[in-house]
Residue, then its C-alpha position, 0 to 999 in steps of 0.5 A: m264449086p264442082d267438087f262440091t256436093l250436099q248428097p248424103h255421104h255421111t252428113v252432119i247439118v248443125g244449126m238452131t231451132g227453126s233455122g231450116k234443118t229439117t226442110f233441108v233434110n226433106r228436101l234432100l231426100l225427096k230430090d234424091e230418086v236413087v235410093a234403096c230406102r230412106f229410113i227415118y227416126d221421127d220420134l219427134n214427128r217433125m217428117w213423116p206429116r210434111l213428106k206426106i208418108p205413113v209413119c210406122h209403130t210397130p215391127e210389121q209397119l216397118a217391115a211392110s214400108v221397106p218395099t215403099r223406099w220410105s221408112a219413117f219410125c215413131h216409137t210410141k207404141m214400142l215403149f211398153k216393150f222396152n220398160g218405157d226406156p227410149k233409148r233402148v228402142f231406138r238401139w233397137w231400130l238400129r239393130w233393125v236398119w243393119r238387118v235391113a241393109h244386109s238384106g240387099p244392095g243399093r243406096k240406104i240413107v238413115v235419118l237421124p233428128e236431133v241427134w245429140r239426143w242419143c249420144n255425148r262426147d264420151t258416150v255413143p250406142m254402138e249400133l249407132a257407131l257400127l252404122a257412122q264406121a261400118g255402114r258405108e260397106l252395106g250403102v248406108e248413108l247417115v243424116c244426122d241434124t243437131q242443135k247441139p254440136e259439142l254433144l256430138n260423139g267423135s264416131l259421127v264427126g270422124s265419119a261425117t264428111e259434110l258439113v251443112c251450117f244454119r244459122q248458130i248463136d250458141r258459144d259452144a256450138l259455134k266452138a264445136t263447129e270451128t272445130m269440125l271445120s278447122s279439123s278438116g282445112n275448111t275456112f271457119d267465119p264465127a260471125q257469118l254463122r251467127s248472122l246467117p238469116a233463117g233458112s240459109f246455109v253453108g255447106f261445107n265438103r270436109l274432104s274436099g274443103a269446098s263450100q256452098a251457099g244457099r237457102v232452103f226457104 
């Protein structure tokens, strides 16, 4: 479809564990060269080893990473500053990204693996809602992946322009995906998503209604 794009204009990627979500995000980041900076909250250490980029643990390392256009952050060494609360570190990092995004022009891609850990249907960190709803004015584009779409907050669902679906078998996850797609007029077949082979996906543009299938492995 000529009007479909997988470039990250607030993209949500859903699928069960091992279905291909992380590989998809990594390829997307490597493919897209016209980016001021890529910010990755990589506390699970899933992405920076595969991307072969340094990982940041401190504010100083984060500041030094920005000119390289790649900034991957693991919060482990910052936990002591926030009384061991990973959610407080996450919110601090989001505020840091917001400040950096203000500092210059260009596209900034913000990657949040397994975003369900930081929000639910009823609550979402204010800093995350701000990036989702107002970040475009600063060139911020979110890329969020999750195996639990049923826990996504409305701030993320409402701002998502593209939904990329890998294999799902959980009933609640399938129902949530159906709701996201039907609200934007996309055709949804639960049986298709249940039977997708590992590494295969179907992407949907929620603005145009276009769709595209592909594989990452």
